[in-house]
C-alpha positions as CSV (number, residue, x, y, z in Angstrom):
1,M,96.8,111.5,113.4
2,P,95.5,111.5,116.6
3,K,97.6,109.7,119.9
4,I,98.3,106.0,119.4
5,T,97.4,103.9,121.9
6,G,97.5,99.8,122.3
7,R,97.9,96.8,125.2
8,C,98.1,93.0,125.3
9,L,95.6,90.7,125.2
10,C,95.2,91.0,128.9
11,G,95.7,94.5,129.3
12,A,98.3,94.3,131.8
13,V,100.4,96.2,129.6
14,H,99.4,99.2,128.1
15,Y,100.8,102.1,126.1
16,E,100.3,105.5,124.1
17,S,102.1,107.7,121.8
18,D,101.4,111.2,120.5
19,A,104.2,110.8,117.8
20,E,104.0,110.5,113.7
21,P,104.9,107.0,112.9
22,V,108.0,106.7,111.2
23,M,106.4,103.8,109.2
24,V,104.7,100.4,109.1
25,A,106.6,97.3,107.7
26,A,105.5,93.8,107.3
27,C,108.7,91.6,107.9
28,H,108.4,88.2,106.9
29,C,111.7,87.0,108.3
30,T,112.1,83.7,110.0
31,T,112.4,85.3,113.1
32,C,109.5,86.9,113.4
33,Q,107.4,84.2,111.8
34,K,108.3,82.6,115.2
35,N,108.1,85.3,117.4
36,T,104.3,86.1,116.2
37,G,103.7,82.7,115.2
38,S,101.7,84.0,112.1
39,A,103.2,84.4,108.4
40,F,104.4,87.9,109.3
41,S,104.9,90.6,111.6
42,L,103.5,94.0,111.1
43,N,105.5,96.4,113.3
44,V,104.1,100.4,113.6
45,V,107.6,102.3,113.2
46,M,108.1,104.7,116.3
47,P,110.9,107.1,116.8
48,T,113.0,105.8,120.3
49,G,111.5,107.3,123.3
50,S,108.5,108.4,121.6
51,V,106.1,105.8,123.2
52,T,105.4,105.7,126.8
53,I,104.7,101.9,127.9
54,H,102.4,101.0,131.4
55,G,102.4,98.3,133.6
56,D,104.7,95.6,135.3
57,S,104.5,92.8,133.2
58,L,106.5,93.9,130.4
59,K,109.8,91.3,130.1
60,T,112.1,91.9,127.3
61,Y,113.8,88.6,125.8
62,A,117.5,89.5,124.1
63,E,117.7,87.7,120.4
64,Q,121.1,86.8,119.7
65,A,121.3,86.5,115.9
66,D,124.0,84.7,114.4
67,D,124.9,87.0,112.0
68,A,124.2,90.0,114.4
69,A,126.7,92.1,116.7
70,E,124.0,93.5,119.2
71,P,121.0,91.5,120.4
72,F,117.4,92.3,118.9
73,Y,115.5,92.9,122.2
74,R,111.6,91.5,122.3
75,S,109.1,93.2,124.4
76,F,106.3,90.8,125.6
77,C,103.8,90.8,128.5
78,T,104.5,88.2,131.1
79,Q,100.6,87.5,131.7
80,C,99.8,86.9,128.3
81,G,102.4,86.5,126.2
82,S,101.8,89.1,123.8
83,P,104.0,90.5,121.9
84,I,104.3,94.4,121.9
85,T,107.4,95.9,120.9
86,G,111.0,95.0,119.4
87,Q,114.3,97.5,119.2
88,G,118.3,97.3,118.8
89,A,121.0,98.7,117.6
90,A,120.8,97.6,114.0
91,Y,117.9,99.8,114.0
92,P,119.0,103.2,116.2
93,G,116.7,105.9,116.9
94,I,113.7,103.5,115.9
95,M,111.4,101.0,117.6
96,F,108.7,98.7,116.6
97,I,105.3,98.3,117.7
98,K,103.1,95.5,117.1
99,A,100.4,96.6,114.8
100,G,98.0,94.1,116.1
101,T,98.1,95.4,120.2
102,L,96.4,98.9,118.7
103,D,93.3,100.1,120.1
104,D,92.4,101.2,116.5
105,P,94.3,99.5,114.2
106,S,92.1,100.6,110.8
107,W,94.5,103.1,109.3
108,V,97.4,100.7,109.3
109,K,98.8,99.6,105.6
110,P,102.6,98.3,105.0
111,D,104.7,101.4,103.2
112,M,107.3,98.5,103.3
113,H,107.6,94.5,102.9
114,L,111.1,93.3,104.7
115,W,112.5,89.8,104.0
116,C,110.2,88.8,101.6
117,S,113.0,86.0,100.4
118,E,111.9,84.5,103.3
119,K,107.9,84.7,102.7
120,Q,105.8,81.9,102.6
121,P,105.2,80.6,99.5
122,W,101.8,80.7,99.8
123,L,101.7,84.3,100.5
124,Q,100.8,86.5,97.7
125,I,101.5,90.4,98.6
126,V,99.1,92.2,96.8
127,D,99.5,95.8,98.6
128,T,101.7,98.3,96.8
129,G,104.1,98.7,99.6
130,K,107.4,98.7,98.6
131,Q,108.9,95.2,98.8
132,C,113.0,93.6,99.6
133,Q,114.2,90.7,99.7
134,A,116.2,91.2,102.8
135,G,116.3,94.1,105.4
136,P,115.5,98.1,104.6
137,E,117.3,98.5,101.4
């Protein structure tokens, strides 16, 4: 696979990686719905430390869920608000890149759908990715 590159809407934050993605996951949890303003979040899962992020407009929000011991960190561009990455202790060794920020998202197809129990009732999953009712099983 060629180098992965991407950027926020305004271009103030951009990133690159030569690493192979671990997987592509669509998360349907209500938190991801709120974070993206959409029915789900499509994420390219990458090894932690394999992505170089450039730009000084990146801010990180520490989301503390009621049922989580550690926060989940969501990074976004302070200029345009585009969500860029996510990572947390509950997911050791990996980070999530929002697929919509990729320069070339044409290859992206979900390997897995997470939190299908919280997906919007009108949404029908038609691809062949594994469907989990909660987090990764």
